[in-house]
C-alpha positions as CSV (number, residue, x, y, z in Angstrom):
1,M,-27.1,-26.8,6.3
2,S,-23.8,-28.0,6.6
3,I,-21.2,-26.0,8.7
4,D,-18.6,-26.6,6.1
5,V,-20.3,-23.6,4.1
6,I,-19.6,-21.1,6.6
7,S,-16.1,-19.5,6.4
8,N,-14.5,-16.5,7.8
9,P,-13.9,-13.6,5.4
10,K,-12.1,-14.5,1.6
11,A,-9.8,-12.1,0.2
12,I,-8.8,-13.4,-3.5
13,I,-5.4,-11.8,-4.7
14,H,-5.2,-11.6,-8.6
15,L,-2.1,-11.9,-9.5
16,D,-3.1,-11.9,-13.2
17,R,-4.5,-8.0,-12.5
18,L,-1.0,-7.3,-10.3
19,C,1.0,-7.8,-13.1
20,A,-1.2,-6.3,-15.7
21,N,-1.0,-2.9,-13.6
22,Y,2.6,-2.9,-13.1
23,E,3.1,-3.7,-17.1
24,L,0.2,-1.1,-17.8
25,I,2.7,1.3,-15.3
26,K,5.9,0.0,-16.9
27,K,4.9,1.0,-20.3
28,K,3.4,4.9,-19.8
29,L,7.4,5.6,-18.0
30,P,9.3,3.2,-20.0
31,N,12.9,4.8,-19.2
32,K,11.9,4.5,-15.6
33,Q,13.1,1.7,-13.2
34,I,9.8,0.8,-11.5
35,M,10.3,0.6,-7.3
36,S,7.4,-2.3,-6.6
37,V,6.3,-1.1,-2.9
38,V,5.4,-4.3,-1.0
39,K,5.5,-3.1,2.6
40,A,2.7,-4.3,5.0
41,N,2.3,-7.1,3.2
42,A,1.8,-5.5,0.1
43,Y,-0.8,-3.3,1.5
44,G,-2.8,-6.4,2.8
45,H,-2.2,-8.3,-0.1
46,G,0.4,-10.6,0.6
47,S,3.7,-9.3,-0.4
48,V,5.6,-12.7,-0.5
49,E,2.9,-13.6,-2.9
50,C,3.2,-10.5,-4.7
51,A,6.6,-9.5,-4.7
52,L,7.6,-13.1,-6.8
53,A,4.8,-12.4,-9.4
54,L,6.0,-9.1,-9.9
55,E,9.7,-10.0,-10.0
56,K,9.0,-12.9,-12.8
57,S,7.3,-10.1,-15.2
58,G,10.0,-8.3,-15.1
59,C,10.1,-5.8,-11.8
60,N,13.5,-5.8,-10.5
61,S,13.3,-3.2,-7.4
62,F,10.9,-3.5,-4.4
63,A,10.4,-1.4,-1.6
64,V,9.6,-2.7,2.3
65,F,9.7,-0.7,5.7
66,T,11.6,-2.8,8.1
67,I,14.1,-5.2,7.7
68,D,12.4,-8.5,8.7
69,E,10.1,-7.6,5.9
70,G,13.0,-7.9,3.3
71,I,14.4,-10.7,4.9
72,E,10.9,-12.4,4.5
73,L,11.1,-11.7,0.7
74,R,14.6,-13.0,0.7
75,N,13.9,-16.5,2.7
76,A,11.1,-17.1,-0.1
77,G,13.4,-16.5,-3.2
78,V,13.1,-12.9,-4.3
79,Q,16.4,-11.7,-5.9
80,S,16.4,-8.4,-6.7
81,E,16.6,-5.0,-5.2
82,I,15.1,-4.3,-1.7
83,L,15.0,-1.0,-0.3
84,V,14.4,-0.8,3.6
85,F,12.2,2.7,4.1
86,S,12.8,2.7,8.3
87,R,15.6,4.1,10.5
88,M,18.7,2.4,10.2
89,D,19.2,0.2,13.1
90,I,23.0,0.1,13.4
91,H,23.1,-3.1,15.5
92,R,21.0,-4.5,12.1
93,L,24.1,-3.7,9.4
94,S,25.5,-6.9,9.2
95,N,22.1,-8.7,8.9
96,A,21.0,-6.3,6.1
97,V,25.0,-7.0,4.4
98,K,24.1,-11.0,4.8
99,N,20.5,-10.2,2.9
100,N,21.7,-7.6,0.5
101,L,19.4,-5.1,1.4
102,I,19.3,-1.3,1.1
103,L,19.0,0.5,3.9
104,N,18.0,4.6,4.9
105,I,20.8,7.3,5.5
106,C,18.1,9.5,7.0
107,D,20.3,11.3,10.0
108,K,23.3,13.4,9.6
109,S,24.7,11.6,12.5
110,D,24.8,8.4,10.6
111,L,27.5,8.9,8.6
112,L,29.7,8.7,11.5
113,E,28.3,5.5,12.9
114,I,28.6,3.8,9.7
115,D,32.3,4.8,9.6
116,N,32.4,3.4,13.2
117,Y,30.6,0.4,12.4
118,I,33.0,0.3,9.2
119,N,36.0,1.1,11.2
120,N,36.0,-2.2,13.6
121,G,35.5,-4.6,11.2
122,G,32.0,-4.3,9.7
123,I,31.2,-4.4,6.1
124,S,29.1,-1.7,4.5
125,P,25.9,-1.9,3.3
126,I,24.4,-0.4,0.8
127,F,22.7,3.2,1.3
128,H,20.2,5.8,0.1
129,L,20.3,9.2,1.5
130,K,16.7,9.6,2.7
131,V,16.2,13.6,2.6
132,D,13.1,15.5,3.8
133,T,12.3,18.3,1.4
134,G,8.3,18.9,3.5
135,M,6.9,16.1,4.9
136,T,8.6,16.9,8.4
137,R,8.9,13.2,8.3
138,L,11.9,10.8,8.3
139,G,14.9,12.4,6.7
140,I,17.9,14.5,7.0
141,D,16.6,18.2,7.2
142,Y,17.0,19.9,3.7
143,N,19.2,22.7,5.4
144,D,21.3,19.9,6.7
145,A,21.4,18.0,3.3
146,F,24.3,19.5,0.8
147,E,26.7,19.5,3.7
148,T,25.6,16.1,4.8
149,I,26.8,15.1,0.7
150,K,29.7,16.4,0.9
151,K,31.0,14.3,3.9
152,L,30.2,11.4,1.8
153,K,33.2,12.2,0.0
154,K,35.3,12.0,3.3
155,Y,33.4,8.1,3.8
156,P,34.1,7.0,0.5
157,Q,33.9,3.4,2.1
158,I,30.2,3.9,2.4
159,N,28.5,2.9,0.2
160,C,25.8,5.4,-0.6
161,E,24.7,4.8,-3.6
162,G,20.8,6.3,-3.8
163,I,19.4,9.7,-2.7
164,Y,15.3,10.3,-2.5
165,S,12.0,12.3,-0.9
166,H,9.2,11.7,-0.5
167,F,5.6,14.1,-1.5
168,S,3.0,15.0,1.1
169,T,0.7,16.7,-1.2
170,A,1.1,14.6,-4.5
171,D,-2.5,13.3,-4.4
172,E,-4.0,16.6,-3.9
173,G,-5.2,18.8,-6.6
174,D,-3.4,21.5,-5.9
175,L,0.2,20.6,-7.0
176,S,1.9,23.8,-5.3
177,Y,3.5,22.3,-2.4
178,A,4.7,19.7,-4.1
179,L,6.6,21.8,-6.9
180,N,8.3,23.6,-4.0
181,Q,9.5,20.3,-2.6
182,L,10.6,18.8,-6.4
183,E,12.3,22.4,-6.7
184,K,14.0,21.2,-3.5
185,F,15.2,18.1,-4.6
186,N,15.8,19.1,-7.7
187,A,18.4,21.8,-6.2
188,I,20.5,19.3,-3.9
189,L,21.1,17.0,-7.5
190,K,22.6,20.5,-9.1
191,L,24.7,20.6,-5.1
192,A,25.8,17.3,-5.3
193,D,26.7,17.3,-8.8
194,E,29.1,20.3,-8.4
195,V,30.6,18.5,-5.4
196,G,30.9,15.8,-7.5
197,V,29.3,13.4,-5.7
198,S,26.6,11.2,-8.1
199,F,23.8,8.5,-7.4
200,K,22.6,5.5,-9.4
201,A,19.4,5.7,-8.0
202,I,17.1,9.0,-7.7
203,H,13.7,8.8,-7.0
204,F,10.9,11.6,-5.5
205,S,7.5,10.1,-6.9
206,N,5.0,7.5,-5.6
207,S,1.4,6.5,-6.9
208,G,0.4,10.5,-6.6
209,A,2.7,12.0,-8.0
210,L,4.0,9.7,-10.7
211,L,1.8,10.9,-13.8
212,N,1.5,14.5,-13.2
213,L,5.0,15.2,-12.0
214,N,8.3,16.1,-13.5
215,Q,10.3,12.7,-13.4
216,N,13.4,14.3,-15.4
217,R,16.1,13.5,-13.0
218,M,14.4,9.8,-11.5
219,T,16.2,7.2,-12.2
220,H,13.2,5.5,-10.6
221,V,9.3,5.8,-9.1
222,R,8.1,3.9,-6.4
223,V,5.0,2.1,-7.0
224,G,2.6,1.4,-4.4
225,M,-1.0,1.7,-4.1
226,M,-1.8,1.8,-8.5
227,L,0.2,-1.2,-8.0
228,Y,-2.9,-2.6,-6.4
229,G,-5.4,-1.4,-8.8
230,A,-6.5,2.2,-6.9
231,Y,-5.9,5.5,-7.1
232,P,-4.5,7.3,-4.0
233,S,-7.3,10.2,-4.5
234,N,-10.2,11.6,-7.0
235,E,-7.5,14.4,-7.4
236,V,-4.8,12.4,-9.4
237,P,-5.0,11.9,-12.9
238,Q,-6.5,8.5,-13.6
239,E,-5.6,8.2,-17.3
240,L,-4.7,4.1,-16.8
241,I,-7.2,1.7,-16.5
242,I,-5.8,-0.2,-13.7
243,N,-7.7,-3.2,-11.7
244,P,-8.4,-3.9,-7.9
245,V,-6.3,-7.1,-7.3
246,M,-8.3,-7.6,-4.1
247,E,-12.1,-8.8,-3.9
248,F,-12.6,-9.0,-1.0
249,K,-15.7,-11.4,0.0
250,A,-17.6,-12.4,3.7
251,S,-20.0,-15.6,4.0
252,I,-23.8,-14.9,4.9
253,V,-24.2,-17.2,8.3
254,Q,-28.1,-16.6,9.1
255,V,-31.5,-14.8,7.2
256,R,-34.2,-13.5,9.7
257,R,-37.4,-12.2,8.7
258,A,-37.9,-9.1,10.4
259,L,-41.4,-6.8,10.6
260,S,-41.2,-3.3,9.5
261,G,-39.7,-0.9,12.3
262,T,-37.5,-4.0,13.4
263,K,-34.3,-2.2,15.3
264,V,-30.7,-3.5,13.6
265,S,-27.4,-4.0,15.5
266,Y,-25.9,-1.7,17.9
267,G,-27.9,1.6,19.1
268,G,-30.7,1.0,17.1
269,V,-30.1,3.1,14.7
270,Y,-31.4,1.6,12.0
271,K,-35.0,0.5,11.7
272,T,-36.6,-1.6,9.1
273,K,-38.8,0.1,6.6
274,S,-41.1,-2.5,5.5
275,D,-41.0,-6.5,6.2
276,T,-37.5,-7.7,4.8
277,N,-35.3,-10.2,5.0
278,I,-31.8,-9.6,7.1
279,G,-28.6,-11.7,6.3
280,V,-25.8,-12.0,9.5
281,I,-22.1,-11.6,7.4
282,Q,-19.5,-13.2,9.3
283,C,-17.2,-10.2,8.8
284,G,-16.7,-7.1,10.6
285,F,-14.2,-4.3,11.6
286,A,-11.7,-6.9,13.4
287,D,-11.4,-8.4,9.8
288,G,-11.1,-5.0,7.8
289,L,-14.3,-3.7,7.1
290,P,-14.4,-0.1,8.4
291,R,-16.9,0.7,10.7
292,P,-17.9,4.4,9.7
293,W,-19.3,2.6,6.4
294,Y,-22.3,1.6,7.8
295,K,-23.3,5.0,7.5
296,G,-25.0,4.6,3.5
297,G,-22.9,1.7,3.0
298,F,-23.4,-1.7,0.9
299,V,-23.0,-5.2,-0.3
300,S,-23.0,-6.6,-3.5
301,F,-25.1,-9.8,-4.1
302,E,-25.5,-12.1,-7.5
303,G,-25.1,-8.1,-8.6
304,R,-27.4,-6.4,-6.9
305,S,-26.5,-4.0,-4.3
306,F,-27.9,-4.5,-0.4
307,E,-27.4,-1.8,2.1
308,I,-25.8,-2.6,5.5
309,A,-28.3,-2.6,8.3
310,G,-27.0,-0.7,11.2
311,R,-23.7,-0.4,12.8
312,I,-20.8,-2.9,12.2
313,C,-19.6,-4.9,14.8
314,M,-16.2,-6.3,15.4
315,D,-17.0,-9.4,14.4
316,Q,-20.3,-9.8,11.8
317,F,-22.9,-7.2,10.4
318,M,-26.4,-7.0,8.7
319,V,-27.2,-6.6,5.7
320,N,-31.1,-5.6,4.0
321,F,-32.1,-7.7,1.6
322,E,-35.3,-7.1,1.0
323,E,-37.3,-9.8,-0.8
324,V,-34.1,-11.7,-1.8
325,E,-34.0,-15.1,0.1
326,P,-29.9,-15.9,-0.1
327,A,-28.5,-19.2,1.2
328,I,-26.5,-19.9,4.1
329,G,-22.7,-20.0,3.0
330,D,-23.5,-17.6,0.3
331,E,-21.0,-15.2,-0.3
332,V,-21.3,-11.1,-0.9
333,L,-19.2,-9.2,-2.2
334,L,-17.6,-6.1,0.1
335,F,-15.4,-4.5,-2.4
336,G,-13.3,-5.7,-5.7
337,S,-14.9,-6.5,-8.8
338,N,-15.3,-10.0,-10.4
339,E,-17.5,-10.9,-13.6
340,N,-20.7,-9.3,-12.2
341,E,-19.9,-6.9,-9.4
342,N,-17.8,-3.5,-8.8
343,I,-17.2,-2.1,-5.3
344,K,-14.1,0.1,-5.2
345,M,-11.9,0.4,-2.4
346,E,-12.1,4.4,-3.6
347,T,-15.5,4.8,-3.1
348,I,-15.6,3.4,0.3
349,A,-13.0,5.6,1.3
350,N,-14.4,8.6,0.2
351,H,-17.6,7.8,1.4
352,I,-15.9,7.3,5.2
353,D,-13.6,9.9,4.7
354,S,-10.9,7.5,4.9
355,T,-7.5,6.4,2.1
356,P,-7.7,3.0,-0.1
357,Y,-4.5,2.8,1.4
358,V,-5.9,2.4,5.4
359,I,-8.5,-0.2,4.1
360,S,-6.7,-2.3,2.0
361,T,-3.6,-2.1,5.1
362,S,-6.5,-3.2,7.6
363,I,-7.7,-6.7,6.0
364,G,-7.5,-8.5,9.3
365,G,-5.3,-12.1,10.2
366,R,-8.2,-14.3,10.6
367,T,-9.1,-13.2,6.3
368,E,-7.9,-16.2,4.2
369,R,-5.9,-15.0,1.2
370,I,-6.4,-16.6,-1.8
371,F,-4.2,-16.4,-4.8
372,K,-4.8,-16.8,-8.4
373,D,-2.5,-16.4,-11.0
């Protein structure tokens, strides 16, 4: 055995699949601008590489969570518009202007702060007005939204080009609450029209909403998880055939013969039912493999599924390979797809009562990301 066959987990990022997913969504919504969400390192997929690939495919709008994420994209050469979702920091407005980043107005006090900043010689970045219609998270309270919009006319030096909100239940089968949010948002837009305030950018829908809620007034749709090849839940329409962008793999580092009745891993909760081959895989929950997945979880090896044997450890876990004898350095598929194998993130998420968002963003720093065009 050569030591070079043992490696940390690998995340193969198929950029061609990413761009194909983007083009599929764009074809479905030809009159809407796709705002590709690449926050949190593009949901674990690599924000710089994904943004550059998407921009090359025609995407001209991106969203991140922090100013630093936006600056990272600018430093990498991304030219398109970038919206920053996080709360505006008055002390970093100059950074936003320098890097041409769009910021949030999400509190009624923001207008006065921005006005004071401009009056003291600062330059206004572009803003989008964030309204809370029912998420009860970041955003101007719905009851204050109309007054805030009217105040925008008093501050013409504040460059507010957009308005948006966020659904809290758009990925559920019961859309009644989401429809109520949409009704509130449309009421705000109507009131804005009445007082002569217009917005170049209007957006609400995320991946959970873009296929099943009315987009009439929207100029943009924000797409995150669907770009990366997973649906946010089983309850949303799945009419588009999107492909998983990430292929998560790990190496077999040891194989031992275990007798029937052998206890495996912490707590000894797993016992072999017959003599079998137990493989040790160099990947653990610190690398992003969810620990609860040991209950009924599996990996794929050479086109076959093999069950996880015992609790997943921080850095390693075990697999029952039965009578198969894999070689040291062989790789197992943890999730994703290739020519012969397919384990969906959604399958794991459903099994452990989680979401694909949690799984993909949990891929750890030890994982080597390999980008393929």
